[in-house]
N, CA, C and O atoms as a GROMACS GRO file, in nm:
protein
  452
    1MET      N    1  -0.780  -2.265   1.122
    1MET     CA    2  -0.671  -2.329   1.052
    1MET      C    3  -0.600  -2.225   0.965
    1MET      O    4  -0.664  -2.148   0.893
    2ASN      N    5  -0.469  -2.222   0.974
    2ASN     CA    6  -0.392  -2.128   0.895
    2ASN      C    7  -0.381  -2.174   0.751
    2ASN      O    8  -0.380  -2.293   0.722
    3LYS      N    9  -0.373  -2.074   0.661
    3LYS     CA   10  -0.357  -2.102   0.519
    3LYS      C   11  -0.210  -2.091   0.481
    3LYS      O   12  -0.130  -2.030   0.551
    4ILE      N   13  -0.177  -2.152   0.369
    4ILE     CA   14  -0.046  -2.137   0.308
    4ILE      C   15  -0.071  -2.083   0.168
    4ILE      O   16  -0.151  -2.138   0.092
    5LEU      N   17  -0.001  -1.974   0.133
    5LEU     CA   18  -0.021  -1.909   0.004
    5LEU      C   19   0.113  -1.870  -0.055
    5LEU      O   20   0.202  -1.826   0.018
    6MET      N   21   0.130  -1.887  -0.186
    6MET     CA   22   0.250  -1.840  -0.253
    6MET      C   23   0.225  -1.697  -0.301
    6MET      O   24   0.124  -1.668  -0.365
    7VAL      N   25   0.320  -1.609  -0.270
    7VAL     CA   26   0.314  -1.470  -0.314
    7VAL      C   27   0.453  -1.430  -0.362
    7VAL      O   28   0.550  -1.442  -0.287
    8ARG      N   29   0.462  -1.383  -0.485
    8ARG     CA   30   0.591  -1.335  -0.536
    8ARG      C   31   0.617  -1.196  -0.478
    8ARG      O   32   0.526  -1.113  -0.471
    9SER      N   33   0.740  -1.172  -0.437
    9SER     CA   34   0.776  -1.042  -0.381
    9SER      C   35   0.916  -1.004  -0.428
    9SER      O   36   0.999  -1.089  -0.457
   10THR      N   37   0.939  -0.874  -0.435
   10THR     CA   38   1.070  -0.825  -0.475
   10THR      C   39   1.166  -0.833  -0.356
   10THR      O   40   1.124  -0.845  -0.241
   11ASP      N   41   1.296  -0.825  -0.387
   11ASP     CA   42   1.396  -0.824  -0.280
   11ASP      C   43   1.376  -0.706  -0.187
   11ASP      O   44   1.398  -0.717  -0.066
   12GLN      N   45   1.335  -0.592  -0.242
   12GLN     CA   46   1.312  -0.472  -0.160
   12GLN      C   47   1.198  -0.496  -0.060
   12GLN      O   48   1.205  -0.453   0.054
   13MET      N   49   1.094  -0.565  -0.105
   13MET     CA   50   0.982  -0.592  -0.015
   13MET      C   51   1.023  -0.692   0.093
   13MET      O   52   0.984  -0.678   0.209
   14ILE      N   53   1.102  -0.791   0.055
   14ILE     CA   54   1.149  -0.890   0.152
   14ILE      C   55   1.232  -0.820   0.259
   14ILE      O   56   1.215  -0.848   0.378
   15GLU      N   57   1.319  -0.728   0.219
   15GLU     CA   58   1.402  -0.655   0.316
   15GLU      C   59   1.317  -0.573   0.413
   15GLU      O   60   1.357  -0.550   0.528
   16LYS      N   61   1.200  -0.528   0.368
   16LYS     CA   62   1.110  -0.449   0.452
   16LYS      C   63   1.008  -0.534   0.526
   16LYS      O   64   0.918  -0.481   0.591
   17ASN      N   65   1.020  -0.669   0.516
   17ASN     CA   66   0.926  -0.762   0.578
   17ASN      C   67   0.783  -0.740   0.530
   17ASN      O   68   0.690  -0.728   0.610
   18LEU      N   69   0.768  -0.736   0.398
   18LEU     CA   70   0.638  -0.715   0.335
   18LEU      C   71   0.614  -0.818   0.226
   18LEU      O   72   0.708  -0.877   0.172
   19ILE      N   73   0.486  -0.837   0.194
   19ILE     CA   74   0.445  -0.902   0.071
   19ILE      C   75   0.348  -0.806   0.005
   19ILE      O   76   0.290  -0.719   0.071
   20GLY      N   77   0.329  -0.821  -0.124
   20GLY     CA   78   0.238  -0.730  -0.192
   20GLY      C   79   0.170  -0.797  -0.309
   20GLY      O   80   0.214  -0.900  -0.360
   21TYR      N   81   0.062  -0.735  -0.351
   21TYR     CA   82  -0.014  -0.783  -0.465
   21TYR      C   83  -0.065  -0.662  -0.542
   21TYR      O   84  -0.098  -0.560  -0.481
   22GLY      N   85  -0.071  -0.671  -0.670
   22GLY     CA   86  -0.104  -0.560  -0.759
   22GLY      C   87  -0.244  -0.505  -0.748
   22GLY      O   88  -0.306  -0.512  -0.642
   23TRP      N   89  -0.293  -0.451  -0.856
   23TRP     CA   90  -0.422  -0.382  -0.870
   23TRP      C   91  -0.415  -0.245  -0.806
   23TRP      O   92  -0.384  -0.232  -0.688
   24GLN      N   93  -0.443  -0.145  -0.884
   24GLN     CA   94  -0.439  -0.007  -0.838
   24GLN      C   95  -0.572   0.032  -0.772
   24GLN      O   96  -0.638   0.129  -0.811
   25ILE      N   97  -0.608  -0.047  -0.674
   25ILE     CA   98  -0.728  -0.021  -0.594
   25ILE      C   99  -0.698  -0.068  -0.452
   25ILE      O  100  -0.645  -0.178  -0.435
   26ASP      N  101  -0.729   0.010  -0.354
   26ASP     CA  102  -0.691  -0.019  -0.216
   26ASP      C  103  -0.783  -0.126  -0.155
   26ASP      O  104  -0.899  -0.100  -0.125
   27PHE      N  105  -0.728  -0.246  -0.138
   27PHE     CA  106  -0.805  -0.358  -0.083
   27PHE      C  107  -0.855  -0.328   0.059
   27PHE      O  108  -0.960  -0.377   0.099
   28SER      N  109  -0.780  -0.248   0.134
   28SER     CA  110  -0.816  -0.225   0.274
   28SER      C  111  -0.943  -0.142   0.291
   28SER      O  112  -0.994  -0.130   0.403
   29HIS      N  113  -0.996  -0.086   0.183
   29HIS     CA  114  -1.121  -0.010   0.191
   29HIS      C  115  -1.244  -0.102   0.186
   29HIS      O  116  -1.357  -0.055   0.194
   30PHE      N  117  -1.222  -0.232   0.174
   30PHE     CA  118  -1.334  -0.326   0.157
   30PHE      C  119  -1.338  -0.427   0.270
   30PHE      O  120  -1.235  -0.471   0.320
   31ASN      N  121  -1.460  -0.462   0.310
   31ASN     CA  122  -1.480  -0.563   0.415
   31ASN      C  123  -1.518  -0.698   0.356
   31ASN      O  124  -1.498  -0.802   0.420
   32GLN      N  125  -1.572  -0.699   0.237
   32GLN     CA  126  -1.619  -0.821   0.172
   32GLN      C  127  -1.550  -0.838   0.037
   32GLN      O  128  -1.534  -0.741  -0.038
   33ILE      N  129  -1.511  -0.960   0.006
   33ILE     CA  130  -1.445  -0.986  -0.121
   33ILE      C  131  -1.536  -0.954  -0.240
   33ILE      O  132  -1.488  -0.907  -0.343
   34ALA      N  133  -1.664  -0.979  -0.227
   34ALA     CA  134  -1.757  -0.951  -0.338
   34ALA      C  135  -1.757  -0.802  -0.372
   34ALA      O  136  -1.763  -0.766  -0.489
   35ASP      N  137  -1.751  -0.716  -0.270
   35ASP     CA  138  -1.747  -0.572  -0.294
   35ASP      C  139  -1.617  -0.531  -0.364
   35ASP      O  140  -1.617  -0.447  -0.454
   36LEU      N  141  -1.505  -0.592  -0.322
   36LEU     CA  142  -1.377  -0.563  -0.386
   36LEU      C  143  -1.379  -0.606  -0.532
   36LEU      O  144  -1.336  -0.531  -0.619
   37LEU      N  145  -1.428  -0.726  -0.559
   37LEU     CA  146  -1.433  -0.775  -0.696
   37LEU      C  147  -1.522  -0.687  -0.784
   37LEU      O  148  -1.489  -0.661  -0.899
   38ASP      N  149  -1.634  -0.640  -0.729
   38ASP     CA  150  -1.721  -0.548  -0.803
   38ASP      C  151  -1.647  -0.418  -0.835
   38ASP      O  152  -1.659  -0.365  -0.946
   39ALA      N  153  -1.571  -0.366  -0.739
   39ALA     CA  154  -1.498  -0.241  -0.760
   39ALA      C  155  -1.389  -0.258  -0.865
   39ALA      O  156  -1.368  -0.171  -0.949
   40ILE      N  157  -1.319  -0.372  -0.861
   40ILE     CA  158  -1.216  -0.399  -0.962
   40ILE      C  159  -1.279  -0.408  -1.100
   40ILE      O  160  -1.227  -0.352  -1.196
   41LYS      N  161  -1.391  -0.479  -1.108
   41LYS     CA  162  -1.459  -0.495  -1.237
   41LYS      C  163  -1.507  -0.359  -1.289
   41LYS      O  164  -1.497  -0.333  -1.409
   42THR      N  165  -1.557  -0.274  -1.202
   42THR     CA  166  -1.604  -0.141  -1.242
   42THR      C  167  -1.487  -0.056  -1.292
   42THR      O  168  -1.498   0.010  -1.395
   43LYS      N  169  -1.375  -0.059  -1.220
   43LYS     CA  170  -1.261   0.025  -1.255
   43LYS      C  171  -1.184  -0.027  -1.376
   43LYS      O  172  -1.143   0.051  -1.462
   44HIS      N  173  -1.165  -0.159  -1.384
   44HIS     CA  174  -1.079  -0.218  -1.487
   44HIS      C  175  -1.157  -0.294  -1.596
   44HIS      O  176  -1.098  -0.337  -1.694
   45GLY      N  177  -1.285  -0.310  -1.578
   45GLY     CA  178  -1.366  -0.382  -1.677
   45GLY      C  179  -1.370  -0.531  -1.652
   45GLY      O  180  -1.467  -0.597  -1.690
   46THR      N  181  -1.268  -0.585  -1.589
   46THR     CA  182  -1.262  -0.728  -1.559
   46THR      C  183  -1.150  -0.754  -1.459
   46THR      O  184  -1.064  -0.668  -1.438
   47TYR      N  185  -1.151  -0.868  -1.398
   47TYR     CA  186  -1.038  -0.912  -1.317
   47TYR      C  187  -0.982  -1.040  -1.376
   47TYR      O  188  -0.897  -1.106  -1.316
   48GLY      N  189  -1.031  -1.075  -1.498
   48GLY     CA  190  -0.978  -1.190  -1.570
   48GLY      C  191  -0.983  -1.318  -1.488
   48GLY      O  192  -1.082  -1.344  -1.419
   49ASN      N  193  -0.878  -1.395  -1.496
   49ASN     CA  194  -0.874  -1.520  -1.421
   49ASN      C  195  -0.804  -1.503  -1.285
   49ASN      O  196  -0.758  -1.600  -1.226
   50SER      N  197  -0.797  -1.379  -1.236
   50SER     CA  198  -0.729  -1.349  -1.110
   50SER      C  199  -0.819  -1.356  -0.987
   50SER      O  200  -0.772  -1.328  -0.877
   51ARG      N  201  -0.944  -1.392  -1.003
   51ARG     CA  202  -1.039  -1.390  -0.892
   51ARG      C  203  -0.989  -1.468  -0.771
   51ARG      O  204  -0.996  -1.418  -0.658
   52ILE      N  205  -0.939  -1.588  -0.791
   52ILE     CA  206  -0.895  -1.672  -0.679
   52ILE      C  207  -0.773  -1.611  -0.612
   52ILE      O  208  -0.764  -1.610  -0.489
   53ARG      N  209  -0.677  -1.559  -0.691
   53ARG     CA  210  -0.558  -1.496  -0.631
   53ARG      C  211  -0.595  -1.371  -0.553
   53ARG      O  212  -0.542  -1.347  -0.444
   54ILE      N  213  -0.686  -1.291  -0.608
   54ILE     CA  214  -0.732  -1.170  -0.537
   54ILE      C  215  -0.796  -1.210  -0.404
   54ILE      O  216  -0.764  -1.154  -0.300
   55ALA      N  217  -0.887  -1.305  -0.408
   55ALA     CA  218  -0.957  -1.349  -0.287
   55ALA      C  219  -0.860  -1.409  -0.185
   55ALA      O  220  -0.873  -1.384  -0.065
   56SER      N  221  -0.765  -1.488  -0.231
   56SER     CA  222  -0.668  -1.550  -0.140
   56SER      C  223  -0.585  -1.444  -0.068
   56SER      O  224  -0.565  -1.453   0.053
   57PHE      N  225  -0.537  -1.344  -0.141
   57PHE     CA  226  -0.458  -1.238  -0.080
   57PHE      C  227  -0.545  -1.154   0.013
   57PHE      O  228  -0.503  -1.122   0.125
   58PHE      N  229  -0.664  -1.118  -0.030
   58PHE     CA  230  -0.757  -1.038   0.047
   58PHE      C  231  -0.789  -1.104   0.182
   58PHE      O  232  -0.803  -1.037   0.284
   59ASN      N  233  -0.801  -1.237   0.181
   59ASN     CA  234  -0.844  -1.310   0.300
   59ASN      C  235  -0.729  -1.356   0.391
   59ASN      O  236  -0.753  -1.430   0.486
   60LEU      N  237  -0.605  -1.313   0.363
   60LEU     CA  238  -0.495  -1.350   0.451
   60LEU      C  239  -0.517  -1.296   0.592
   60LEU      O  240  -0.565  -1.184   0.610
   61LYS      N  241  -0.482  -1.377   0.690
   61LYS     CA  242  -0.497  -1.341   0.831
   61LYS      C  243  -0.366  -1.361   0.904
   61LYS      O  244  -0.278  -1.434   0.858
   62LYS      N  245  -0.352  -1.297   1.016
   62LYS     CA  246  -0.235  -1.312   1.102
   62LYS      C  247  -0.211  -1.461   1.128
   62LYS      O  248  -0.304  -1.535   1.163
   63GLY      N  249  -0.088  -1.504   1.109
   63GLY     CA  250  -0.052  -1.644   1.132
   63GLY      C  251  -0.049  -1.728   1.005
   63GLY      O  252   0.009  -1.837   1.006
   64ASP      N  253  -0.110  -1.681   0.897
   64ASP     CA  254  -0.103  -1.755   0.771
   64ASP      C  255   0.042  -1.759   0.723
   64ASP      O  256   0.120  -1.668   0.752
   65ILE      N  257   0.076  -1.863   0.650
   65ILE     CA  258   0.213  -1.886   0.603
   65ILE      C  259   0.224  -1.846   0.456
   65ILE      O  260   0.137  -1.878   0.375
   66ILE      N  261   0.331  -1.775   0.424
   66ILE     CA  262   0.356  -1.729   0.288
   66ILE      C  263   0.482  -1.795   0.235
   66ILE      O  264   0.585  -1.796   0.302
   67VAL      N  265   0.473  -1.851   0.114
   67VAL     CA  266   0.588  -1.908   0.044
   67VAL      C  267   0.625  -1.807  -0.064
   67VAL      O  268   0.542  -1.771  -0.148
   68VAL      N  269   0.751  -1.761  -0.061
   68VAL     CA  270   0.797  -1.658  -0.155
   68VAL      C  271   0.910  -1.716  -0.241
   68VAL      O  272   1.018  -1.743  -0.190
   69PRO      N  273   0.885  -1.735  -0.372
   69PRO     CA  274   0.992  -1.782  -0.460
   69PRO      C  275   1.102  -1.676  -0.472
   69PRO      O  276   1.073  -1.557  -0.489
   70THR      N  277   1.227  -1.718  -0.462
   70THR     CA  278   1.341  -1.627  -0.473
   70THR      C  279   1.447  -1.693  -0.561
   70THR      O  280   1.543  -1.750  -0.510
   71GLY      N  281   1.431  -1.686  -0.690
   71GLY     CA  282   1.527  -1.750  -0.781
   71GLY      C  283   1.517  -1.901  -0.773
   71GLY      O  284   1.412  -1.959  -0.802
   72SER      N  285   1.626  -1.964  -0.734
   72SER     CA  286   1.628  -2.110  -0.727
   72SER      C  287   1.594  -2.162  -0.588
   72SER      O  288   1.623  -2.277  -0.556
   73SER      N  289   1.533  -2.077  -0.505
   73SER     CA  290   1.496  -2.117  -0.370
   73SER      C  291   1.362  -2.054  -0.332
   73SER      O  292   1.301  -1.984  -0.412
   74ILE      N  293   1.319  -2.082  -0.210
   74ILE     CA  294   1.199  -2.018  -0.155
   74ILE      C  295   1.232  -1.962  -0.017
   74ILE      O  296   1.323  -2.010   0.051
   75ALA      N  297   1.157  -1.863   0.023
   75ALA     CA  298   1.164  -1.810   0.159
   75ALA      C  299   1.026  -1.829   0.221
   75ALA      O  300   0.925  -1.833   0.150
   76LEU      N  301   1.021  -1.840   0.352
   76LEU     CA  302   0.895  -1.856   0.423
   76LEU      C  303   0.872  -1.735   0.513
   76LEU      O  304   0.965  -1.677   0.568
   77ALA      N  305   0.745  -1.698   0.525
   77ALA     CA  306   0.708  -1.584   0.610
   77ALA      C  307   0.575  -1.614   0.678
   77ALA      O  308   0.497  -1.698   0.632
   78GLU      N  309   0.552  -1.545   0.787
   78GLU     CA  310   0.425  -1.555   0.858
   78GLU      C  311   0.359  -1.418   0.856
   78GLU      O  312   0.424  -1.318   0.883
   79VAL      N  313   0.230  -1.414   0.824
   79VAL     CA  314   0.157  -1.288   0.818
   79VAL      C  315   0.148  -1.228   0.957
   79VAL      O  316   0.105  -1.293   1.053
   80GLU      N  317   0.190  -1.101   0.967
   80GLU     CA  318   0.178  -1.026   1.091
   80GLU      C  319   0.044  -0.952   1.092
   80GLU      O  320  -0.021  -0.942   1.196
   81GLY      N  321   0.004  -0.899   0.975
   81GLY     CA  322  -0.131  -0.846   0.966
   81GLY      C  323  -0.150  -0.702   0.928
   81GLY      O  324  -0.258  -0.667   0.880
   82GLU      N  325  -0.050  -0.614   0.945
   82GLU     CA  326  -0.072  -0.475   0.909
   82GLU      C  327  -0.086  -0.464   0.757
   82GLU      O  328  -0.001  -0.511   0.681
   83ARG      N  329  -0.196  -0.399   0.713
   83ARG     CA  330  -0.225  -0.386   0.571
   83ARG      C  331  -0.221  -0.239   0.532
   83ARG      O  332  -0.265  -0.152   0.606
   84PHE      N  333  -0.168  -0.213   0.414
   84PHE     CA  334  -0.170  -0.076   0.364
   84PHE      C  335  -0.156  -0.075   0.214
   84PHE      O  336  -0.125  -0.177   0.152
   85PHE      N  337  -0.178   0.041   0.156
   85PHE     CA  338  -0.177   0.061   0.012
   85PHE      C  339  -0.064   0.155  -0.024
   85PHE      O  340  -0.053   0.263   0.034
   86GLN      N  341   0.019   0.115  -0.118
   86GLN     CA  342   0.132   0.196  -0.164
   86GLN      C  343   0.107   0.233  -0.310
   86GLN      O  344   0.141   0.158  -0.400
   87ALA      N  345   0.047   0.349  -0.331
   87ALA     CA  346   0.016   0.392  -0.467
   87ALA      C  347   0.143   0.398  -0.550
   87ALA      O  348   0.248   0.438  -0.501
   88GLY      N  349   0.132   0.357  -0.675
   88GLY     CA  350   0.246   0.362  -0.766
   88GLY      C  351   0.324   0.233  -0.772
   88GLY      O  352   0.402   0.213  -0.865
   89SER      N  353   0.306   0.145  -0.677
   89SER     CA  354   0.372   0.014  -0.680
   89SER      C  355   0.285  -0.079  -0.762
   89SER      O  356   0.201  -0.152  -0.709
   90LYS      N  357   0.305  -0.076  -0.892
   90LYS     CA  358   0.213  -0.143  -0.985
   90LYS      C  359   0.188  -0.290  -0.951
   90LYS      O  360   0.074  -0.334  -0.951
   91ARG      N  361   0.293  -0.366  -0.922
   91ARG     CA  362   0.277  -0.509  -0.897
   91ARG      C  363   0.253  -0.543  -0.751
   91ARG      O  364   0.221  -0.658  -0.719
   92SER      N  365   0.268  -0.447  -0.664
   92SER     CA  366   0.258  -0.479  -0.521
   92SER      C  367   0.199  -0.364  -0.440
   92SER      O  368   0.247  -0.334  -0.331
   93SER      N  369   0.097  -0.300  -0.493
   93SER     CA  370   0.041  -0.182  -0.426
   93SER      C  371  -0.032  -0.216  -0.296
   93SER      O  372  -0.033  -0.135  -0.204
   94ASN      N  373  -0.092  -0.332  -0.288
   94ASN     CA  374  -0.158  -0.376  -0.164
   94ASN      C  375  -0.057  -0.459  -0.086
   94ASN      O  376  -0.013  -0.565  -0.131
   95GLN      N  377  -0.020  -0.410   0.031
   95GLN     CA  378   0.089  -0.472   0.106
   95GLN      C  379   0.043  -0.517   0.244
   95GLN      O  380  -0.047  -0.460   0.306
   96ILE      N  381   0.111  -0.623   0.290
   96ILE     CA  382   0.083  -0.679   0.423
   96ILE      C  383   0.216  -0.705   0.491
   96ILE      O  384   0.309  -0.757   0.430
   97SER      N  385   0.225  -0.669   0.618
   97SER     CA  386   0.348  -0.696   0.693
   97SER      C  387   0.356  -0.845   0.728
   97SER      O  388   0.257  -0.909   0.763
   98VAL      N  389   0.478  -0.898   0.716
   98VAL     CA  390   0.504  -1.038   0.746
   98VAL      C  391   0.634  -1.048   0.824
   98VAL      O  392   0.710  -0.952   0.834
   99ARG      N  393   0.658  -1.164   0.879
   99ARG     CA  394   0.785  -1.193   0.947
   99ARG      C  395   0.851  -1.307   0.870
   99ARG      O  396   0.804  -1.421   0.875
  100TYR      N  397   0.960  -1.276   0.799
  100TYR     CA  398   1.033  -1.377   0.724
  100TYR      C  399   1.119  -1.460   0.819
  100TYR      O  400   1.166  -1.411   0.921
  101CYS      N  401   1.139  -1.585   0.784
  101CYS     CA  402   1.230  -1.672   0.860
  101CYS      C  403   1.372  -1.625   0.830
  101CYS      O  404   1.415  -1.624   0.715
  102ARG      N  405   1.443  -1.587   0.934
  102ARG     CA  406   1.579  -1.536   0.920
  102ARG      C  407   1.673  -1.610   1.014
  102ARG      O  408   1.631  -1.666   1.115
  103ASN      N  409   1.801  -1.610   0.977
  103ASN     CA  410   1.900  -1.675   1.064
  103ASN      C  411   1.938  -1.580   1.178
  103ASN      O  412   1.883  -1.471   1.189
  104GLN      N  413   2.034  -1.623   1.262
  104GLN     CA  414   2.070  -1.545   1.380
  104GLN      C  415   2.130  -1.409   1.348
  104GLN      O  416   2.125  -1.318   1.431
  105THR      N  417   2.186  -1.395   1.228
  105THR     CA  418   2.245  -1.267   1.191
  105THR      C  419   2.148  -1.180   1.111
  105THR      O  420   2.185  -1.072   1.066
  106GLY      N  421   2.025  -1.226   1.094
  106GLY     CA  422   1.923  -1.149   1.024
  106GLY      C  423   1.911  -1.179   0.876
  106GLY      O  424   1.828  -1.120   0.807
  107GLY      N  425   1.995  -1.269   0.826
  107GLY     CA  426   1.989  -1.305   0.685
  107GLY      C  427   1.866  -1.392   0.655
  107GLY      O  428   1.823  -1.471   0.739
  108LEU      N  429   1.812  -1.375   0.536
  108LEU     CA  430   1.697  -1.451   0.494
  108LEU      C  431   1.733  -1.598   0.480
  108LEU      O  432   1.832  -1.632   0.415
  109ILE      N  433   1.654  -1.686   0.539
  109ILE     CA  434   1.675  -1.830   0.522
  109ILE      C  435   1.609  -1.870   0.391
  109ILE      O  436   1.489  -1.848   0.372
  110LYS      N  437   1.688  -1.928   0.301
  110LYS     CA  438   1.638  -1.972   0.172
  110LYS      C  439   1.644  -2.123   0.164
  110LYS      O  440   1.744  -2.185   0.200
  111ILE      N  441   1.536  -2.181   0.117
  111ILE     CA  442   1.526  -2.327   0.103
  111ILE      C  443   1.537  -2.360  -0.046
  111ILE      O  444   1.456  -2.312  -0.126
  112PRO      N  445   1.636  -2.442  -0.085
  112PRO     CA  446   1.649  -2.476  -0.228
  112PRO      C  447   1.522  -2.544  -0.280
  112PRO      O  448   1.457  -2.620  -0.208
  113ARG      N  449   1.488  -2.514  -0.406
  113ARG     CA  450   1.371  -2.577  -0.466
  113ARG      C  451   1.403  -2.718  -0.504
  113ARG      O  452   1.317  -2.789  -0.557
   0.00000   0.00000   0.00000
C-alpha cells in the first residue's frame, strides 16, 4: 500500500522534480531507521520531536504520494526513488526524486487549499 506524506519543498526543488528533508547527515548511508536515529542523536544530541517525520521521509518508497504546500495551494508528486545527499542544503539536504503532476505545457498543477 502506498503512503501519502506532506513534505515542504522550495520552488527550486519543485522545478528539479525533487523533495528534500533537513539534517546534516546522509540518510542514504543507513539501512535501518533505528541506526539513523542513533546517528542523529550522537551527532546532534537529540532529534527532538522529529522522530516520526524523519522515519516517514526515510521510509518513502517508489510510488508513494507527496503533498507539497505551495502558498495558497498544494502540488502532488509521486516518488520516483533516486535518493541523494546535497551537503549545504540545510533544510533539504536529503533529497528524493519525484514526478510532480504537471499540465500539458509542463506547468505545475496547483490545487487550491
